[in-house]
N, C-alpha and C positions, 0 to 999 in steps of 0.2 A: 759288716756282719750284723750290726744292730738293726739296720734297715731291713735286712732279709728276715731276721727273727721276728721283728714286729709285724712284717707283712704276712708271714706264715701264721702267726697267732691270730691276727685279725681275719685272715681268710678262713681259717678253721672255725673260728667263732661264728662268723657270718654264715658259713655253710651249715653248721649245726643248727643255728636258729631257724634258718629258712627251711631246711630239710625236715627237721623233726618238730618244729613249732607250728602253731596254728596262726591264722591271720591275726587273731587278737594278740598273741604273743609278739608277732612282728610289729604290730601297732605300738605296743609298749616300748619295744626297742627303738622304733623310729622316733617316738616322742622323746626318749632319752638322748638319742643322737641329735635331734632337733634342738634340745635344750643346750647341749654342749656347743653345737654349731652357732646357736644364737649368741652365746657369750662371746665367741670370737667375732661374730658379725658386729655386735654392739661395741666391742673394743675398737674395731676398725672404724666404725662410724664416729666414735668419740674422738679419734685422731683427726677426723674431718669436721669436727664441731657440729655433728649431726647426731644428737643423742636423744632418741625417743624414750619415753617412759618405759623402763626396762620390764617391769612386772606386767604392765598392761600389754605391751607389745608381744612379750613371750606368750601370754595367755591367748591373745588373738591369733598368734602364729600356730600355737598348738591346736586351737579350735579349728583353724583352717585346715590343718593336717587331718584331723579326725573326720571332718565332714566330707572329705574326698572319697574315702572308701565306704563310709557309713553316712550317706547324705540324708540324715534326719532333718537337717536344716540346709537349705540351699547354700552352696559355697559363696555365691555373690552376696548373700545376706550377711554371712559371717564377716566377710572382708569389709563390707560397707559399715557395719556396726563397729568393727575394730578401727577403721579409719576415722569414723566420727569420734570415738572415744579418745584416740591419740590426738586428733586435731583440737578437741576441747581442752585436753590436758595441756597441750603446748600453748594454746591461747591464754589459759589461766596462768601460765608461768611468766607471761610477758610482764615486764616491769614498766612503770610509767616513764615516759620520755618527753623531750621537748616537742612542740608542734613541728610538723614538716614544713620546711621552707620550699623545698622542691621535691615533691613526692616521687618524681621519676628518677632523679639522679641521687638524692641524698639518702633516701631510705630512713627507716626508723630503727634505732638501736634495738637489737633483739629480734627483728622481723625475719631476717635471713636465716639465722640459726633455727628459729621456730619452724619456718617453712621446710628447711632441709631435714629437720628432725621428724616432722610429720611425714615427709616423703620417704625417708629411710624406714620409718615404721611400716608404712604401707608396702614398700618394696619387700620387707622381710616376710610378710605373709605369702607373697608370691614366690620369692626366691627360695625360702626354706619350707614353708608349710605345704604349698601345693605339690612340689616334687616328691617330698618324703611321703605325703599322703598318697600320691600316685603310685609310689613303690608298693605300699601296702595294698592298694587297689589292684595292682598287677598280680599280687599273690592271691587275692580274692577271686579275680576273674580267670587267670590262667594257671593258678597253682604254683607250687614251689619250683617246678621246672622252668616256668616263664620268668620268674625272678632271677634264677641262676643264669638263664640264657641271656637276659638283659645285662646283668653285671659282667658276665664273661665276655660279651660283645664289647662293652666299654673298656674292660681291662685289656682285651686283645688289641683293640684299636690303639689304646695308649702305648702298649708295648711295641706294636708295629711302627707307630710314629717315632718312638724313641730310637729304635734300632735302624730304621730307614734313614732318619735324620742324621744319626751318628755316622752311618756308612756313606750315604750319598748326599747329605745336606750341603747345599751351596747358597741357596737364596733364602733370606729371612722371611718368615711369614708375617710376623708382627713385631718388628724390632723394638718398638717403643714399649710394648707390653711384655713380651717374652722373647728375649734375644736368642734363646736356644731352639725355638720352634722354627722349622724350615718348611718350605713348600714341598720338598721331597719327602720329608717326614709325614706330612699330611697325606700325600699320595699313598704312602705305605698303609695308613689307616683306611683310606678309601678302597684299597685292594683287599685287605685282610678281613675287615668286618663283613662286607657283603658276601664274600665267599664262605665265611664261617656260618652266617645265618642261612645261606642258600642250602647248605648241607645239614647243619645241625638243627635249624629251625623246625623243619617238618617233623623231626623226631619228638619235639616238645609240643608243637602246635600242628597236629596232623591234618587239620582241615584247611590249612593255608596253602597258597601257591608259593613255591620256592622263589620265583622271580619277584613276587610281592615282598617277601621277607628281605631279599637282597636290596630292594629299593628302600625298605625301612632301615637297613644297615647303613646306607649312604646318608640318610637323614640323621641317624644316631651319631655318625662320625662328625657331621657338620655341627650338630647340637653340642656334642662333647667338646669339640675344639672351642666353640663359642663360650661354653661354661668355664673352661680352663682359662681362657683369655679374660673373661669377665672378672673372675676372682683375682687374676693377676693385676687387672686394672684397679680393683679395690685396694689391693696390697700396695701397689706403687703409689697410689694417691695418698695412702696413709703412711708411706715410707716404712713398710714392714716387709721382711723377707718371707716369713711364714705367718699364717694366721694365729699360730700359737706353737708351743713346744710340747703339747700334750702327748703326742705319739712319737716315741724315740725313733729318730731317723727319717720321719715322715712329715714332721711339722704338726699342724693342727687337723681337726676334723674337716674343716672346710677345704684344706689342701687335699684331702683324700676323696672327698665326694664332689668336688667342683664340676667335673665333667658329668657325673651321674645326675646332678641337680637339673641340668639342661636336657639330658638325654632321656631321662625317665618319662617325662610327659609325652614325648614322641611315641614311645613304645606303648604307653597307656592308651593314648588316642587310637593307635593302630588296633589294639585289642578291642576297644569299645566300638570302633567304626566297622571293623572287618570281621571280627570273630564273635560278636554278640548278635544273635538274630533278633 
């Protein structure tokens, strides 16, 4: 019951923000969600001994988010500057150590954590900043209907995968990452999402061809499954069941948006490449 109530509240809040809010309002909400998701991401990375400087990485990630829908500064410049700042900070943190006897095999104490922390900081800008910025850009390009269409497609795909897997599931899709995911469940998503976009998509994006949107639906399902499995990989590596306990019955923010983080850039690129003259 707790899970259902939490889901209803989250869904109603999201619909209200998207339907009645402006792109700027959605940007503010996306930044707040990004900050919450970043905290969970940083905690996961800490379990893996990859701890980028939190304030700097969060600032770089939020900057990356903002410049996707409002590209006053090119996205690649923001990411590059962020990476340089994180790398310099990690190198400054290094403590003096003994000379290397065998640079290939021995390594220098602190080098591996510094490299992993720098890499995890760079990944954060792409994993959180880019997709959440793309979600705001979808609102800017396609309007509120396009955002709701995207989220509904991801939600429908997840639901179809769950019930198809529960009813017909026999073969594990990725047993090491998510034992409950099955090939049959994935097939349910591949059937439901393209059909939904084929019929509902033209009502929201009148200039598109239904078969093109159906193909986009296939790509969204692939990306959504990959996003789900990627977050599962992070949690298993960190030996955590959920990214946090922030949302009753649902886990953390990352647990709720994992599929959306990978699927949103696909839909954003579709709008940019096919719907903008």
